[in-house]
C-alpha positions as CSV (number, residue, x, y, z in Angstrom):
1,M,0.0,0.0,0.0
2,R,1.2,3.5,-0.7
3,A,2.2,5.9,2.0
4,P,-0.1,8.9,2.7
5,N,0.3,11.8,0.2
6,D,2.4,9.7,-2.2
7,P,3.3,11.9,-5.2
8,R,1.7,9.5,-7.7
9,T,-1.6,9.5,-5.7
10,I,-1.6,13.3,-5.5
11,S,-0.9,13.6,-9.2
12,R,-3.7,11.3,-10.1
13,A,-6.1,13.1,-7.7
14,Q,-5.1,16.4,-9.3
15,E,-5.9,15.0,-12.7
16,V,-9.4,14.0,-11.6
17,V,-10.0,17.5,-10.2
18,D,-8.5,19.2,-13.3
19,A,-10.9,17.2,-15.5
20,L,-13.7,19.5,-14.4
21,K,-12.1,22.2,-16.6
22,G,-13.1,20.1,-19.7
23,A,-16.8,20.1,-18.8
24,E,-18.9,21.2,-21.8
25,S,-22.3,21.5,-20.0
26,R,-23.8,21.8,-16.5
27,D,-24.6,18.1,-16.6
28,D,-21.0,17.3,-17.5
29,L,-19.8,19.4,-14.7
30,W,-22.2,17.9,-12.2
31,D,-21.1,14.3,-13.2
32,L,-17.4,15.3,-13.0
33,E,-17.9,16.9,-9.6
34,K,-19.6,13.8,-8.2
35,H,-16.8,11.6,-9.6
36,A,-14.1,13.9,-8.1
37,T,-15.8,14.2,-4.8
38,G,-16.2,10.4,-4.5
39,W,-12.5,9.9,-5.6
40,L,-11.2,12.4,-3.0
41,D,-13.5,11.0,-0.2
42,A,-12.2,7.5,-0.9
43,L,-8.6,8.5,-0.9
44,H,-9.0,10.4,2.4
45,T,-11.1,7.5,4.0
46,E,-8.4,5.0,3.0
47,G,-5.6,7.2,4.5
48,L,-4.0,7.8,1.1
49,I,-4.2,11.6,1.5
50,D,-4.2,13.5,4.8
51,R,-6.7,16.2,5.8
52,P,-4.7,19.2,4.6
53,E,-4.2,17.6,1.2
54,Y,-7.9,16.6,1.0
55,D,-8.8,20.2,1.9
56,R,-6.5,21.6,-0.8
57,L,-7.9,19.4,-3.5
58,T,-11.5,20.0,-2.6
59,T,-10.9,23.7,-2.5
60,A,-9.3,23.5,-6.0
61,M,-12.3,21.5,-7.2
62,N,-14.8,24.0,-5.8
63,L,-12.9,26.9,-7.4
64,I,-12.8,25.2,-10.8
65,S,-16.5,24.5,-10.6
66,V,-17.5,28.1,-9.6
67,T,-15.1,29.6,-12.3
68,T,-16.5,27.3,-14.9
69,R,-20.1,28.1,-14.1
70,H,-19.5,31.8,-14.0
71,G,-17.7,31.6,-17.3
72,W,-20.8,30.0,-18.9
73,D,-23.0,32.7,-17.4
74,G,-20.7,35.5,-18.7
75,M,-20.2,36.8,-15.2
76,E,-17.0,38.3,-13.9
77,I,-15.7,36.9,-10.6
78,Q,-14.7,39.5,-8.1
79,P,-11.9,38.7,-5.7
80,C,-12.6,38.6,-2.0
81,R,-11.5,41.6,-0.1
């Protein structure tokens, strides 16, 4: 079994998260979000990624999702102040 936060595991998890960027519709995005969430939850549950890495990846996933949706809506995202 791999050690927690093995670079190969992190790389594959990042690929799953980055796949959201290729969504062509809201349904695609929804399906990819569900897949990525399940993948990350399983990695964390099995001890293959620790909590800080899980949080980093889920935050990245959420940011990609929001950015993608806003891009489709033609809205500009304002930075937090």
